[in-house]
DRENTI-948700 format. One record per residue: residue in one letter; y negated, x negated, z negated of N, C-alpha, C, O in turn. Coordinates in steps of 0.05 Angstrom, whole numbers, plus 32768, in hexadecimal, padded with zeros to 4 digits. Example, Ala and Ser with C-alpha at 12.3 -4.5 7.8 and 13.67 -1.06 7.14 Angstrom:
<pts>
A80727EF87F64805A7F0A7F6480427EF87F6480427EE37F57;S802D7EFF7F7280157EEF7F717FFF7EFE7F637FE97EF47F5F;
</pts>
This chain:
<pts>
X86B97D5E80A7869D7D5780A786937D58808A869A7D6B807B;X86847D448081867A7D44806686657D598062865A7D648075;X86607D608048864C7D74804286307D6B804C86217D7B8056;X862A7D51804986107D478052860E7D49807085F97D50807B;X86257D42807E86247D43809B86217D5F80A586127D6480B8;X862E7D738097862C7D8E80A086107D99809C86067DA980AC;X86027D8F808785E67D98808485D47D8D809A85C07D9880A0;X85DD7D7680A585CC7D6A80BA85CE7D7880D485BD7D7480E6;X85E37D8880D885E67D9680F285D47DAF80F285D87DC080E1;X85C17DB1810485AF7DC8810485BE7DE1810B85D07DE1811C;X85B67DF780FF85C27E11810585B87E1B812085A57E10812B;X85C67E2F812B85BD7E3A814485A17E46814385927E448156;X859B7E51812B85807E5D8128856B7E48812885557E4C8134;X85717E31811B855C7E1C811985587E0C813285427E038138;X856E7E098142856B7DF9815A85657E0A8173855F7DFF8188;X85657E25817085617E368186857A7E3A8196858E7E2C8192;X857A7E4E81A885917E5481B8858A7E5181D585757E5B81DE;X859B7E4281E385977E3E820085A57E55820F85BE7E55820F;X85977E68821A85A47E7E822785B77E76823D85CB7E848242;X85B17E60824B85C37E58826185DE7E4E825785F17E4D8267;X85E17E48823D85FA7E3F8232860C7E56822986237E528221;X86017E6E822886107E85821E86237E908233861C7E90824B;X863A7E99822B864D7EA5823F86437EC0824886347ECD823A;X864D7EC9825F86467EE3826986547EF98258866C7EF78254;X86457F0D824F86517F23824086657F32825186797F3C8248;X865E7F34826B86717F42827D868B7F33828086A07F408280;X868A7F19828186A27F09828386B37F0B826986CB7F0D826A;X86A57F0C825286B37F0E823986C07F2A823786D77F2C822E;X86B27F3F823F86BD7F5A823F86D57F5B825286E97F69824C;X86D47F4D826886EA7F4D827B87037F3F826E87197F498271;X86FE7F28826187147F1A825487227F2C8240873A7F2E823F;X87127F3A822F871D7F4C821B872D7F62822887427F6A821F;X87227F6D823E87307F83824C874A7F7A8257875E7F888256;X874B7F61826387647F57826E87797F53825887907F59825B;X87707F48824187827F44822A878D7F5E822187A57F61821B;X877C7F73821F87847F8D821687977F9B822A87AB7FA78222;X87907F998243879F7FA8825787B87F9A826287CA7FA6826C;X87B87F7F826087CF7F70826887CF7F66828587E27F59828D;X87BA7F6C829487B87F6182AF879B7F6182B8878A7F6F82AE;X87967F4F82CC877B7F4C82D687727F6682E4875B7F6F82E0;X87847F7282F3877C7F8A830287757FA182EF87617FAF82F3;X87857FA582DA87807FBB82C787667FB582B787567FC882B2;X87627F9C82AF87497F9582A187317F9A82B2871C7FA482A9;X87337F9282CC871C7F9682DE87167FB482E286FF7FBC82E3;X872C7FC482E587277FE182E8871A7FED82CF87097FFF82D2;X87217FE482B887157FEE829F86F77FEA829F86E87FFA8294;X86EE7FD482AB86D17FCE82AC86C57FD882C686AD7FD582CA;X86D57FE482D886CA7FEE82F286C17FD7830486AD7FD98312;X86D17FC2830486CA7FA9831286DF7FA4832886F77FA88324;X86D67F9A833F86E87F92835486F87F79834B86EE7F68833D;X87127F78835287237F638349871A7F478351871C7F348342;X87117F43836B87077F28837286F07F1F836086EF7F088358;X86DE7F31835A86C87F29834886D27F23832C86C87F10831F;X86E67F32832386F27F2D830986FF7F11830886FC7F0282F5;X870D7F0A831D871A7EF0831F87067ED9831E87097EC58310;X86F07EDD832C86DB7EC9832C86CE7EC5831186C97EAF8308;X86C97EDC830386BD7EDA82E886CF7ECC82D586C67EBB82C5;X86E97ED182D686FC7EC582C386FF7EA782C987017E9782B6;X86FE7E9F82E387007E8382E986E77E7482DE86EA7E5E82D3;X86D07E8182E086B87E7482D586B97E7382B786B17E5F82AB;X86C47E8782AA86C77E87828D86DA7E71828486D47E648270;X86F07E6D829287027E58828B86F67E3D828F86FB7E2A8280;X86E67E3A82A486D87E2182A986C47E1B829286C27E048289;X86B57E30828A86A27E2C827386B17E25825A86A87E15824A;X86C97E31825686D87E2C823D86E67E11823E86ED7E068229;X86EB7E07825686F97DED825887167DEF825487237DDB824E;X87217E068256873E7E0A825287477E24825E87367E368263;X87617E278263876B7E40826D876C7E55825887737E508241;X87647E6D826087637E84824D87797E98825387817EA88241;X87837E98826C87977EAC827387AE7E9E828287AA7E8B8291;X87C67EA8827E87DD7E9F828E87E47EB682A187EB7ECC8299;X87E27EB082BB87E87EC482CF88067EC482D588127EAF82D7;X88127EDC82D8882E7EDE82E088317EF882F0881E7F0982EF;X88477EFC82FD88497F13830F88447F2E8302883A7F41830F;X884A7F3182E988477F4A82DB882C7F4E82CE88277F6282C1;X881A7F3B82D088007F3E82C487F57F2382BA87FB7F0E82C6;X87E47F2482A587D77F0D829A87DA7F0D827C87D67F22826F;X87E17EF6827187E37EF4825487D07EDF824A87CC7ECB8257;X87C47EE4823387B17ECF822887C07EB7821E87D67EB98213;X87B57E9F822387BF7E87821787B77E8781F987A97E9981F0;X87C07E7381EA87B87E7281CE879A7E6F81CC878D7E7B81BB;X878E7E5F81DE87717E5C81DE87647E7781E6874F7E7E81DC;X87717E8581F987667E9E820287657EB381EC87527EC381EB;X877A7EB381DB877A7EC681C587627EC181B287557ED481A9;X875E7EA881AB87477EA1819A872D7EA881A7871B7EB3819B;X872B7EA181C187137EA781D0870D7EC581D186F67ECD81CE;X87227ED581D5871F7EF281D687167EFD81BC87067F1081BB;X87217EF281A687197EFC818B86FB7EF8818686EE7F09817C;X86F27EE0818D86D57EDA818A86C47EEB819D86AE7EF48197;X86D07EF081B586C17F0181C986BD7F1D81BE86A87F2981C2;X86D27F2881B186CF7F4381A586B97F44819186A97F578191;X86B67F2F818086A17F2F816C86867F2E817A86737F3D8172;X86837F1E818F86697F1B819D86627F3581AB864B7F3E81AB;X86767F4281B786727F5B81C5866A7F7181B286587F8281B8;X86777F72819A866F7F86818686537F82817D86447F958179;X864B7F68817886307F638170861C7F6B818586067F75817F;X86237F66819E86117F6E81B4860E7F8C81B685F97F9681BB;X86247F9B81B186237FB881B286127FC2819A86037FD5819E;X86157FB6818386057FBE816C85E77FBA817285D67FCB816C;X85E17FA3817F85C57F9E818685BB7FB3819A85A47FBD8198;X85CC7FBA81AE85C47FCE81C285BF7FE981B585AC7FF781BB;X85D17FF081A285CE800A819485B5800A818385A6801E8183;X85B07FF4817685987FF28165857F7FF48176856C8002816E;X857F7FE8818E85687FE981A08563800581A9854C800F81AB;X8579801381B08576802F81B9856B804181A3855A805181A8;X8575803D818B856B804D8174854E8046816E853F80578165;X8547802D8171852B8025816C8518803381808503803D8178;X8520803581998510804381AD850E806181A684F8806D81A8;X8524806D819D8524808981978515808F817D850C80A68179;X8511807B816C85048080815284E6807C815484D980788140;X84DB807C816D84BF8078816F84AE808E8162849980898158;X84B980A6816384AB80BD815684AC80BB813884C080B1812D;X849880C5812B849780C4810D84A380DC810084A380DE80E8;X84AD80EF811084BB8107810584D780FF80FF84E680F58110;X84E0810580E684FB80FE80DE850A811680D28505811D80BB;X851C812380E2852C813880D68544812B80C78550811880D1;X854A813580B08560812B80A0857081428095856681588091;X858A813C808E859A81508080859D8147806385A28130805D;X859A815A8051859B8154803485AC8169802585A781818028;X85BF8160801685CE8173800685BD817C7FEE85AA816F7FE7;X85C581927FE285B481A17FD085AA81917FB8859281917FB2;X85BC81857FA985B481777F9185A081607F97858C815D7F89;X85A581517FAC8593813C7FB4857881487FBD8563813D7FB6;X8579815E7FCC8560816A7FD5854F81747FBE853681717FBF;X855B817E7FA9854C818A7F93854281757F80852D81787F74;X855281607F7B854D814E7F64854681317F6B853D81227F5A;X854A81297F848544810D7F8B8531810B7FA3851F80FB7FA4;X8535811C7FB78526811A7FD08507811D7FCC84F9810E7FD9;X84FE812F7FBB84E081317FB884D381177FB184BE81107FBC;X84DF81087F9E84D380EE7F9684D480DA7FAD84C280CA7FB1;X84EB80DA7FBC84ED80C87FD384D880CD7FE784CB80BB7FF2;X84D380E77FED84C080EE800284A380E77FF9849380DF800A;X849E80EB7FE0848380E37FD6847F80C57FD9846980BD7FE2;X849280B57FD2849080987FD5848D80917FF2847C807F7FF9;X849C809D8004849B80978020847F809E802B8474808E803B;X847580B58024845A80BD802E844480AA8024843280A48033;X844780A0800B8433808D8001843480738010842080668015;X844C806B8019844F80518027844980548044843C80428050;X8452806A8051844E806E806E8444808A80728454809C8077;X842A808F8070842080AA8071842780B9808A842880D2808A;X842B80AB80A0843080B980BA844B80C480BE845080D380D1;X845E80BD80AD847A80C680B0847C80E380A6847480E9808F;X848880F480B6848D811080AE84AB811580AD84B9811280C1;X84B5811B809684D28120809284D7813D809084C9814C8082;X84EB814680A084F2816380A0850E816580948522816280A3;X8511816B807A852C816E806E853981888075852D819D8075;X85538186807C8563819E80808577819F80698589818E8067;X857481B28057858581B4803F859F81C28046859F81DA804D;X85B581B4804485CF81BD804C85E381B4803785DD81A58026;X85FC81BE8039861081B28028861A8198803486158193804C;X8629818980258630816E802E8640816E8048863C815D805A;X86538181804B86638183806386528188807B8656817D8090;X863E819A8079862C81A0808F861B818880968616818380AE;X8612817980828602816180878612814D80978609814280AB;X862B8149808F863C8135809D8641813E80B98641812E80CC;X8646815880BE864B816280D98633815D80EB863781558102;X861B816280E18604816080F285FC814380F685F1813C810C;X8601813280E385FC811580E78610810A80FB860980FB810D;X8629811180F7863E81078109863A81118125864181038139;X8630812A8128862B813581438612812B8150860D81328167;X8602811C814285E98111814E85D18124814B85BC811D8156;X85D4813A813D85BD814D813A85A881428126859181478129;X85B28132811285A0812780FE85A5810980FC85BC810080FC;X858F80F980FB859380DC80FB859B80D180DF85A680BB80DD;X859680E180CA859B80D780AF85A280EF809D8597810580A1;X85B480EA808A85BB80FF807785C180F4805C85C680DC8059;X85C08105804885C780FD802C85DB8111802185D681298021;X85F281078018860881198010861281127FF4860D80FC7FEA;X862081257FE8862A81217FCD864981207FCC8654811C7FB6;X865681247FE3867381247FE3867E81087FE3867280F67FEE;X869581047FD686A180E97FD686AF80E47FF186B780CD7FF6;X86B380F8800286C280F5801B86AE80F0803186A58103803E;X86A880D78037869680D0804D86A780C5806386B480B08060;X86A880D2807B86BA80C9809086B180AE809B869A80A6809B;X86C5809F80A686BF808580B286AF808780CC86A6807280D6;X86AC809F80D7869E80A280F0868080A180EC867180A28100;X8676809F80D48659809C80CF8655808380BE8667807A80B0;X863D807880C08635806280AE862E806E8093862680858092;X8630805E807E8629806980648620805380518627803C8054;X8610805B803E8607804A80288605805A800E85F6806E800E;X861280527FF9861080607FE085F4805A7FD485ED80437FD1;X85E5806F7FCE85CA806C7FC485CA806A7FA585BD80597F9A;X85D9807C7F9985DB807B7F7B85F4808C7F74860280967F86;X85F880907F5B860E80A27F53860280B97F4385EB80BA7F3B;X861380CD7F3E860B80E67F32862180F07F20863880F07F28;X861B80F87F08862F81027EF5863181207EF6861D812E7EF5;X864A81297EF9864F81467EF78656814C7EDA8665813D7ECD;X864C81627ECF865081697EB3865B81867EB1865681977EC3;X8669818B7E9C867481A67E97865F81B67E88865581AD7E73;X865881CE7E92864381DE7E87864D81F97E7E865F82057E8B;X864382037E67864A821D7E5D8631822A7E51861D821D7E4B;X863282457E4E861D82537E408620824E7E22863682487E19;X860A82507E13860C824C7DF58620825E7DE7862A82577DD2;X862682767DF2863882887DE5865582857DEF866682957DE8;X865A82727E018675826E7E0B868682617DF5867C82517DE5;X86A082677DF486B2825B7DDF86B2823D7DDF86B582317DCA;X86AE82317DF686AE82137DF7869582087DE9869681F07DE2;X868182177DE68668820D7DDA866D82047DBD865F81F27DB3;X868082107DAF8685820B7D93869F81FB7D8E86A781F77D77;X86AB81F17DA386C481E37D9F86C081C97D9186AB81BC7D95;X86D381C17D8186D081A97D7186DD81907D7F86D8817A7D77;X86EE81957D9286FA817F7DA086F1817E7DBD86EC81937DC9;X86EF81667DC986E681647DE586F981727DF8871181757DF1;X86EF817A7E0E86FF81887E22871081747E328706815F7E3B;X8729817A7E35873B81697E45873881707E63873081867E6A;X873E815C7E73873D81607E90875181767E98874C81867EAA;X876881767E8B877D818A7E92877381A67E8C877881B97E9C;X876681AA7E76875B81C57E6F874581CD7E82874481E47E8B;X873481BA7E8A871F81C07E9D872B81C87EB8872281DB7EC5;X874081BA7EC0874C81BF7EDB875881DB7EDD875881E67EF2;X876381E57EC7877081FF7EC8875E82177EC18767822E7EBF;X874482117EBC873182267EB5872282307ECD871782207EDC;X8721824A7ED2871182557EE886F3824F7EE386E982547ECE;X86E682447EF786CB823B7EF586B8824A7F0886C282557F1C;X869F82497F02868A82507F16868682387F27867F82227F1D;X868A823A7F41868982227F53867582267F6A866D823D7F70;X866E82107F76865F82107F8F867282177FA6868B82177FA3;X8667821E7FBD867782267FD48687820E7FDF868081F77FDA;X869C82157FEE86AB82007FFB869A81F0800E868981FC801C;X869D81D6800F868C81C58020867581B88011866981A5801C;X866F81C27FF9865981B67FEA8663819B7FDE867A81987FD8;X865081887FDB8658816E7FD0866181717FB3867281627FAA;X865481837FA4865C81877F88867981907F86868881867F76;X868081A47F96869C81AF7F9686AF81997F9F86C481957F92;X86A9818B7FB586BB81777FBF86BF81607FAB86D681577FA7;X86A981587F9F86AB81427F8C86BB81497F7386CC813A7F6A;X86B781617F6986C6816A7F5186E4816C7F5786F481637F47;X86EB81777F6E870781797F758714815E7F7C872C815B7F7A;X8703814B7F84870D812F7F87871281227F6C872681147F69;X870081277F598702811A7F3F871781287F2D8724811B7F1D;X871A81427F31872E81527F22873F81617F36873B81797F39;X875281547F43876181617F59876F817B7F518771818D7F61;X8779817D7F38878781957F30877581AD7F2F877F81C47F30;X875B81AA7F2E874981C17F2C874981D17F46874281E87F46;X875081C47F5D875081D27F77876481E97F77876181FB7F87;X877881E87F66878D81FC7F66878582157F55879382297F55;X876F82137F46876682297F35875182397F43873D822E7F4B;X875582537F46874282647F53872882667F43872982697F2B;X871182637F5086F782657F4286F282817F3986FC82957F44;X86E182847F2586D8829E7F1B86C282A87F2D86C082C07F31;X86B182967F37869C829D7F4A869782857F5C869B826E7F54;X868F828A7F75868982757F89866D827B7F93866882907F9F;X865A82687F8E863E826D7F94863282577FA6863D82417FA7;X861C825C7FB38612824A7FC885FB82397FBF85EF822B7FCF;X85F482397FA585DE82287F9C85E282207F7F85F0822E7F70;X85D7820A7F7785D882017F5B85CB82157F4985D4821A7F33;X85B482207F5285A582337F4185B6824C7F3B85B682567F25;X85C582557F4F85D5826D7F4B85EC82677F3885F482787F28;X85F8824F7F3A860D82477F28860382467F0B861082507EF9;X85EC823A7F0785E182387EEC85DB82547EE085E182587EC9;X85D182667EF185CB82817EE785E4828F7EE085E5829E7ECC;X85F9828C7EF0861382997EEA861F828F7ED08629829E7EC0;X861D82747ECC862882697EB3861882737E9B8624827B7E87;X85FE82747E9E85ED827D7E8785F2829A7E8185EF82A37E6A;X85FA82AA7E9585FF82C67E90861B82CC7E86862282E37E80;X862B82B77E83864682BA7E77865D82BC7E8B867382C37E83;X865882B67EA4866D82B97EB8868482A57EB3869B82AB7EB9;X867D828E7EA88692827A7EA38686825E7EA5866E825B7EAA;X869682497E9F868B822E7EA1868782257EBE869082337ED0;X8679820F7EC1867582037EDC867481E57ED8866F81DA7EC3;X867881D77EEF867481BA7EF0865E81B57F05866281BB7F1C;X864881AB7EFB863181A67F0D8625818A7F08862C817D7EF4;X861481817F1A860581697F1685F4816A7EFC85E7817F7EF7;X85F581557EED85E381547ED585C681577EDD85B681637ECF;X85BF814B7EF485A4814D7EFE859C816B7F02858681737EFB;X85AE817A7F0E85A981967F1585A681A77EFC859881BB7EFC;X85B4819F7EE685B481AF7ECE85A181A57EB885A081B07EA2;X859381907EBD858481827EA8857081957E99857081947E81;X856181A57EA8854D81B67E9B855B81CB7E89855281D07E73;X857181D67E92858081E97E82858C81DC7E6A858E81E97E54;X859581C37E6C85A081B57E55858A81AF7E40858F81B27E28;X857381A77E4A855D81A27E37855381BB7E29854E81BA7E11;X855281D17E37854981EA7E2B855E81F87E1A855882097E0A;X857781F07E1E858D81FC7E0E859882157E1C85AA82227E11;X858F821B7E34859A82327E4385B7822D7E4985C782407E49;X85BE82147E4F85DA820C7E5485E181F57E4185D081E67E38;X85FB81F37E3B860481DD7E2A861981CC7E3A862781D67E4B;X861981B27E34862C81A07E408645819E7E2E8642819A7E16;X865C81A07E3A8675819D7E2B868081807E308686817A7E47;X868381707E1B868D81557E1F86AA81557E2786BA81667E1F;X86B281407E3686CE813E7E3F86DD812B7E2D86D181187E21;X86F6812F7E2A8707811F7E19870781027E21870880FB7E39;X870680F07E0D870780D47E1286EE80C87E1F86EE80B27E2A;X86D880D77E1D86C080CE7E2A86C180CD7E4886B280BF7E55;X86D480DC7E5386D880DD7E7186BE80E77E7E86B180FA7E75;X86B780DA7E94869F80E27EA486A780E87EC186B980DA7ECC;X869B80FC7ECC86A081047EE8868880F97EF8867281057EF8;X868C80E47F07867680D77F15867C80D67F33869380CF7F3B;X866980DD7F43866C80DD7F60865680CC7F6C864180C97F60;X865A80C27F85864480B47F93863280C77FA1863A80DD7FAA;X861980BF7FA4860680CD7FB5860180B97FCC85F980A27FC8;X860580C27FE5860880B07FFB85F580B7801285F380CF8019;X85E980A3801E85DA80A7803885EE80A3804F85FF8091804E;X85EC80B4806385FD80B2807A85ED80B3809485D980C18095;X85F680A480A885E880A480C285FC809C80D78611809180D2;X85F580A180F086058098810785F68082811585DE807E8110;X86038075812885F68060813785FA8045812B860D8040811C;X85E78032813085EB8016812785E98014810985DE802580FB;X85F57FFE80FF85F57FF980E285D97FF680D785D37FFF80C1;X85C77FE980E785AC7FE580DE859A7FFB80E985967FFE8101;X858F800B80D7857D802180DF8561801680E5855B7FFF80DE;X8551802780F28536801F80F88524803780F6852D804E80F2;X8509803280F884F6804880F784F4805680DD84FC804B80C8;X84EB807080DD84E8807F80C48501808280B485008083809C;X8518808580C28532808880B38537806F80A285408072808B;X8532805780AD8536803F809D8523803E8086852B80348070;X850B8047808984F7804780748500805A805D84FF80538046;X850980728064851280858050852B807A8041852D807D8029;X853E806E8050855580638043854E804D8030855A804B801A;X853B803D803785328028802585258033800C852A80297FF6;X85148048800F850780557FF8851D80617FE6851B805E7FCD;X8530806F7FF18545807B7FE0855580667FD1855B806A7FB9;X855B80507FDE856A803B7FD0855A802F7FB9856580297FA4;X8541802A7FBE8530801D7FA9852A80317F92852A80287F7B;X8526804A7F98851F805D7F83853780637F718534806A7F5A;X8550805E7F7C856880647F6C8573804B7F5F8587804C7F51;
</pts>
């Protein structure tokens, strides 16, 4: 078909959709089940359908398709070449229908303006306040209830359905949740002004950093996970202290407990005041991690959660 001719063919959206021309979703699900299970009886059982009804549905589907979709034989049913193509497209349509159903269910559930969310510590302290201010200015009726947790806890509660939306700092986001990277965050090496590294003339190598006992966040925190992902050898070095907040880590470093690796955002005021110093890494190396929104359910969010996600994306 020529380019001009293809432009002349109206799209489905522009010409409208005739519902009577659409195939039955039940029939498509049955075809996929038969292809997967290898027989009409097994496919019908998977859908909880009587076999006579299943046979009738498939005959009608083949009539609508204008070709045979299955080859029947004593040991079951096999898809024809046309049936394989038909089943592949059926899977896409069924998945889209399920996404629509999930989105509809979440839309109904999102009728309330109360939004509980999970937020890891660095995001809660340094990004979330501005996001919430912007959201309140745009939609005054939305009430957000942040639960400040470490990244592992946020992921567990989002995956378990306790929270509709979360924000994490760990690079390990499981495939069982939806995710969108909002921005990135730099981790920096921090020392007290009287630490020996404060006067060093050469940049710090990754190898030296990895074998040095550090003041660290607790296991499960996004900061700890990200650092050990970026510098894997550091996981084998026992920490000098393990603390549960960025503020506690900064205080320990300032008091001389040892170096730490923290978000530049979390340490910015101490760096500006000179309470802490940043140690440059050899070769201009930077430790950068993603800050990610996570949620369960359909790909397309709705209600207050979608509004907050949009605000976070635009502000960053």
